Wavefront OBJ file of the C-alpha trace (Angstrom):
o trace
v -3.571 -111.738 -108.958
v -6.874 -112.952 -106.732
v -6.856 -116.716 -105.213
v -9.908 -118.598 -104.668
v -10.910 -119.035 -101.258
v -12.942 -120.816 -99.069
v -13.499 -120.366 -95.517
v -15.552 -122.421 -92.905
v -16.065 -120.594 -89.716
v -18.086 -122.203 -86.658
v -19.579 -119.685 -84.182
v -21.309 -120.527 -80.743
v -23.040 -118.903 -78.026
v -25.718 -119.401 -75.590
v -29.701 -119.819 -77.003
v -30.960 -116.417 -77.117
v -32.188 -117.058 -81.147
v -31.747 -114.869 -84.147
v -28.060 -115.651 -84.177
v -27.716 -115.640 -87.962
v -28.036 -112.424 -88.514
v -25.432 -111.354 -86.224
v -23.128 -113.277 -87.625
v -24.098 -111.884 -91.107
v -23.212 -108.282 -89.698
v -19.804 -110.039 -87.940
v -18.704 -111.297 -91.515
v -19.923 -108.091 -93.558
v -17.822 -105.483 -91.000
v -14.627 -108.165 -91.252
v -15.141 -108.743 -95.228
v -15.988 -105.152 -96.401
v -14.552 -104.502 -99.435
v -13.463 -107.877 -99.917
v -14.738 -110.233 -103.153
v -16.542 -113.173 -100.492
v -20.055 -114.486 -99.981
v -21.236 -116.626 -97.410
v -23.856 -118.886 -96.437
v -25.006 -119.163 -92.797
v -26.459 -122.514 -91.668
v -28.013 -121.909 -88.055
v -29.059 -124.509 -85.396
v -29.714 -125.012 -81.983
v -28.277 -127.710 -79.895
v -28.713 -128.349 -76.043
v -29.152 -124.893 -74.869
v -26.479 -123.493 -77.585
v -26.890 -121.614 -80.862
v -24.574 -122.858 -83.564
v -24.328 -120.756 -86.633
v -21.887 -122.724 -89.725
v -20.707 -119.776 -92.031
v -19.450 -121.199 -95.385
v -17.613 -118.156 -96.984
v -15.996 -118.531 -100.483
v -14.785 -115.859 -103.650
v -11.695 -114.391 -104.755
v -9.381 -112.495 -102.788
v -6.085 -110.781 -102.620
v -4.633 -113.668 -100.094
v -1.966 -115.750 -101.475
v -1.907 -118.741 -98.245
v -4.031 -119.251 -95.181
v -1.568 -117.553 -93.511
v -2.040 -114.368 -95.164
v -5.967 -114.897 -94.517
v -5.228 -115.749 -90.724
v -3.306 -112.542 -90.411
v -6.128 -110.236 -92.236
v -8.061 -111.730 -89.830
v -6.073 -111.384 -86.763
v -6.050 -107.847 -87.772
v -9.701 -106.710 -88.516
v -11.718 -109.071 -86.726
v -14.210 -107.628 -83.902
v -14.503 -108.602 -80.454
v -17.807 -110.675 -81.198
v -16.130 -112.908 -83.918
v -13.532 -113.853 -81.353
v -16.372 -114.131 -78.716
v -18.319 -116.389 -81.029
v -15.615 -118.354 -83.015
v -15.206 -121.971 -82.040
v -13.618 -123.724 -85.199
v -12.472 -122.959 -88.597
v -10.863 -124.518 -91.840
v -9.695 -122.387 -94.729
v -8.300 -123.280 -98.377
v -6.415 -120.588 -100.427
v -5.872 -121.618 -104.424
v -3.691 -118.760 -105.483
v -4.208 -117.997 -109.117
v -1.483 -119.544 -111.766
v 0.091 -117.694 -114.345
v -0.824 -118.890 -117.867
v -2.498 -122.010 -118.849
v 0.393 -124.212 -118.999
v -0.564 -125.286 -122.674
v 2.399 -123.441 -124.199
v 5.049 -123.502 -121.797
v 4.948 -119.978 -120.822
v 4.434 -118.768 -117.210
l 1 2 3 4 5 6 7 8 9 10 11 12 13 14 15 16 17 18 19 20 21 22 23 24 25 26 27 28 29 30 31 32 33 34 35 36 37 38 39 40 41 42 43 44 45 46 47 48 49 50 51 52 53 54 55 56 57 58 59 60 61 62 63 64 65 66 67 68 69 70 71 72 73 74 75 76 77 78 79 80 81 82 83 84 85 86 87 88 89 90 91 92 93 94 95 96 97 98 99 100 101 102 103
């Protein structure tokens, strides 16, 4: 069953402009075939480009640990080079609605 998935990433590099398109490509490559969408917020501060990526959607992962394992196995070098922080929440689907006692 699919899980509701919420991931937030913070990517940082020295200021050179147009960081959001690069982060968009990094996420497109990483999450190819996964039903996730993202919103990117790009800022510059004290000589740095910063992109906060809010990722959400449905995934096959049943836990944060499974999500981390997927990222560790599939993320490219640029992802790791720019990543400065993250948080994630994975809410596995529950079987049944709970109203009749079946699971």
